[in-house]
Chimera marker file (.cmm) of the C-alpha trace (Angstrom):
<marker_set name="trace">
<marker id="1" x="0.077" y="0.000" z="0.032" r="1" g="1" b="0" radius="0.5"/>
<marker id="2" x="2.907" y="2.344" z="0.738" r="1" g="1" b="0" radius="0.5"/>
<marker id="3" x="4.330" y="1.780" z="-2.725" r="1" g="1" b="0" radius="0.5"/>
<marker id="4" x="0.946" y="2.557" z="-4.284" r="1" g="1" b="0" radius="0.5"/>
<marker id="5" x="0.812" y="5.757" z="-2.442" r="1" g="1" b="0" radius="0.5"/>
<marker id="6" x="4.400" y="6.710" z="-3.357" r="1" g="1" b="0" radius="0.5"/>
<marker id="7" x="3.733" y="6.048" z="-7.067" r="1" g="1" b="0" radius="0.5"/>
<marker id="8" x="0.452" y="8.006" z="-7.141" r="1" g="1" b="0" radius="0.5"/>
<marker id="9" x="2.328" y="11.164" z="-6.558" r="1" g="1" b="0" radius="0.5"/>
<marker id="10" x="4.141" y="10.590" z="-9.858" r="1" g="1" b="0" radius="0.5"/>
<marker id="11" x="1.083" y="9.747" z="-11.928" r="1" g="1" b="0" radius="0.5"/>
<marker id="12" x="0.372" y="13.336" z="-13.065" r="1" g="1" b="0" radius="0.5"/>
<marker id="13" x="3.918" y="14.518" z="-12.957" r="1" g="1" b="0" radius="0.5"/>
<marker id="14" x="4.806" y="16.046" z="-16.411" r="1" g="1" b="0" radius="0.5"/>
<marker id="15" x="7.983" y="14.013" z="-16.783" r="1" g="1" b="0" radius="0.5"/>
<marker id="16" x="6.907" y="10.737" z="-15.166" r="1" g="1" b="0" radius="0.5"/>
<marker id="17" x="3.385" y="10.611" z="-16.793" r="1" g="1" b="0" radius="0.5"/>
<marker id="18" x="4.567" y="8.808" z="-19.786" r="1" g="1" b="0" radius="0.5"/>
<marker id="19" x="5.775" y="5.768" z="-17.803" r="1" g="1" b="0" radius="0.5"/>
<marker id="20" x="2.267" y="5.300" z="-16.518" r="1" g="1" b="0" radius="0.5"/>
<marker id="21" x="0.975" y="5.256" z="-20.093" r="1" g="1" b="0" radius="0.5"/>
<marker id="22" x="3.101" y="2.261" z="-20.973" r="1" g="1" b="0" radius="0.5"/>
<marker id="23" x="2.710" y="0.317" z="-17.720" r="1" g="1" b="0" radius="0.5"/>
<marker id="24" x="-0.274" y="0.798" z="-15.616" r="1" g="1" b="0" radius="0.5"/>
<marker id="25" x="1.598" y="-0.139" z="-12.369" r="1" g="1" b="0" radius="0.5"/>
<marker id="26" x="-0.923" y="1.402" z="-10.163" r="1" g="1" b="0" radius="0.5"/>
<marker id="27" x="-3.781" y="-0.785" z="-11.511" r="1" g="1" b="0" radius="0.5"/>
<marker id="28" x="-1.576" y="-3.769" z="-11.089" r="1" g="1" b="0" radius="0.5"/>
<marker id="29" x="-0.837" y="-2.908" z="-7.562" r="1" g="1" b="0" radius="0.5"/>
<marker id="30" x="-4.586" y="-2.212" z="-6.804" r="1" g="1" b="0" radius="0.5"/>
<marker id="31" x="-5.373" y="-5.608" z="-8.365" r="1" g="1" b="0" radius="0.5"/>
<marker id="32" x="-2.948" y="-7.287" z="-5.936" r="1" g="1" b="0" radius="0.5"/>
<marker id="33" x="-4.187" y="-5.421" z="-2.935" r="1" g="1" b="0" radius="0.5"/>
<marker id="34" x="-7.806" y="-6.206" z="-3.758" r="1" g="1" b="0" radius="0.5"/>
<marker id="35" x="-7.113" y="-9.622" z="-4.939" r="1" g="1" b="0" radius="0.5"/>
<marker id="36" x="-8.892" y="-9.286" z="-8.232" r="1" g="1" b="0" radius="0.5"/>
<marker id="37" x="-7.657" y="-9.558" z="-11.884" r="1" g="1" b="0" radius="0.5"/>
<marker id="38" x="-6.068" y="-6.415" z="-13.164" r="1" g="1" b="0" radius="0.5"/>
<marker id="39" x="-8.502" y="-6.467" z="-16.116" r="1" g="1" b="0" radius="0.5"/>
<marker id="40" x="-11.240" y="-5.630" z="-13.538" r="1" g="1" b="0" radius="0.5"/>
<marker id="41" x="-9.506" y="-2.717" z="-12.110" r="1" g="1" b="0" radius="0.5"/>
<marker id="42" x="-8.737" y="-1.302" z="-15.602" r="1" g="1" b="0" radius="0.5"/>
<marker id="43" x="-12.228" y="-1.832" z="-16.774" r="1" g="1" b="0" radius="0.5"/>
<marker id="44" x="-13.673" y="-0.005" z="-13.535" r="1" g="1" b="0" radius="0.5"/>
<marker id="45" x="-11.272" y="2.958" z="-14.238" r="1" g="1" b="0" radius="0.5"/>
<marker id="46" x="-12.386" y="3.155" z="-17.805" r="1" g="1" b="0" radius="0.5"/>
<marker id="47" x="-15.957" y="3.266" z="-16.841" r="1" g="1" b="0" radius="0.5"/>
<marker id="48" x="-15.417" y="6.047" z="-14.480" r="1" g="1" b="0" radius="0.5"/>
<marker id="49" x="-13.782" y="8.003" z="-17.156" r="1" g="1" b="0" radius="0.5"/>
<marker id="50" x="-16.664" y="7.460" z="-19.533" r="1" g="1" b="0" radius="0.5"/>
<marker id="51" x="-19.296" y="8.698" z="-16.889" r="1" g="1" b="0" radius="0.5"/>
<link id1="1" id2="2" r="1" g="1" b="0" radius="0.2"/>
<link id1="2" id2="3" r="1" g="1" b="0" radius="0.2"/>
<link id1="3" id2="4" r="1" g="1" b="0" radius="0.2"/>
<link id1="4" id2="5" r="1" g="1" b="0" radius="0.2"/>
<link id1="5" id2="6" r="1" g="1" b="0" radius="0.2"/>
<link id1="6" id2="7" r="1" g="1" b="0" radius="0.2"/>
<link id1="7" id2="8" r="1" g="1" b="0" radius="0.2"/>
<link id1="8" id2="9" r="1" g="1" b="0" radius="0.2"/>
<link id1="9" id2="10" r="1" g="1" b="0" radius="0.2"/>
<link id1="10" id2="11" r="1" g="1" b="0" radius="0.2"/>
<link id1="11" id2="12" r="1" g="1" b="0" radius="0.2"/>
<link id1="12" id2="13" r="1" g="1" b="0" radius="0.2"/>
<link id1="13" id2="14" r="1" g="1" b="0" radius="0.2"/>
<link id1="14" id2="15" r="1" g="1" b="0" radius="0.2"/>
<link id1="15" id2="16" r="1" g="1" b="0" radius="0.2"/>
<link id1="16" id2="17" r="1" g="1" b="0" radius="0.2"/>
<link id1="17" id2="18" r="1" g="1" b="0" radius="0.2"/>
<link id1="18" id2="19" r="1" g="1" b="0" radius="0.2"/>
<link id1="19" id2="20" r="1" g="1" b="0" radius="0.2"/>
<link id1="20" id2="21" r="1" g="1" b="0" radius="0.2"/>
<link id1="21" id2="22" r="1" g="1" b="0" radius="0.2"/>
<link id1="22" id2="23" r="1" g="1" b="0" radius="0.2"/>
<link id1="23" id2="24" r="1" g="1" b="0" radius="0.2"/>
<link id1="24" id2="25" r="1" g="1" b="0" radius="0.2"/>
<link id1="25" id2="26" r="1" g="1" b="0" radius="0.2"/>
<link id1="26" id2="27" r="1" g="1" b="0" radius="0.2"/>
<link id1="27" id2="28" r="1" g="1" b="0" radius="0.2"/>
<link id1="28" id2="29" r="1" g="1" b="0" radius="0.2"/>
<link id1="29" id2="30" r="1" g="1" b="0" radius="0.2"/>
<link id1="30" id2="31" r="1" g="1" b="0" radius="0.2"/>
<link id1="31" id2="32" r="1" g="1" b="0" radius="0.2"/>
<link id1="32" id2="33" r="1" g="1" b="0" radius="0.2"/>
<link id1="33" id2="34" r="1" g="1" b="0" radius="0.2"/>
<link id1="34" id2="35" r="1" g="1" b="0" radius="0.2"/>
<link id1="35" id2="36" r="1" g="1" b="0" radius="0.2"/>
<link id1="36" id2="37" r="1" g="1" b="0" radius="0.2"/>
<link id1="37" id2="38" r="1" g="1" b="0" radius="0.2"/>
<link id1="38" id2="39" r="1" g="1" b="0" radius="0.2"/>
<link id1="39" id2="40" r="1" g="1" b="0" radius="0.2"/>
<link id1="40" id2="41" r="1" g="1" b="0" radius="0.2"/>
<link id1="41" id2="42" r="1" g="1" b="0" radius="0.2"/>
<link id1="42" id2="43" r="1" g="1" b="0" radius="0.2"/>
<link id1="43" id2="44" r="1" g="1" b="0" radius="0.2"/>
<link id1="44" id2="45" r="1" g="1" b="0" radius="0.2"/>
<link id1="45" id2="46" r="1" g="1" b="0" radius="0.2"/>
<link id1="46" id2="47" r="1" g="1" b="0" radius="0.2"/>
<link id1="47" id2="48" r="1" g="1" b="0" radius="0.2"/>
<link id1="48" id2="49" r="1" g="1" b="0" radius="0.2"/>
<link id1="49" id2="50" r="1" g="1" b="0" radius="0.2"/>
<link id1="50" id2="51" r="1" g="1" b="0" radius="0.2"/>
</marker_set>
């Protein structure tokens, strides 16, 4: 959880943002924390953006 918090700080950083486009490490970490497939987390995030 601490790693997730630390990485979240960089998600919108102008120079670090590109890394998150190539590898969605935050979604992967959330999936491990919640014990659900990463696909479910990504789908939930996409649905939030559409709304």
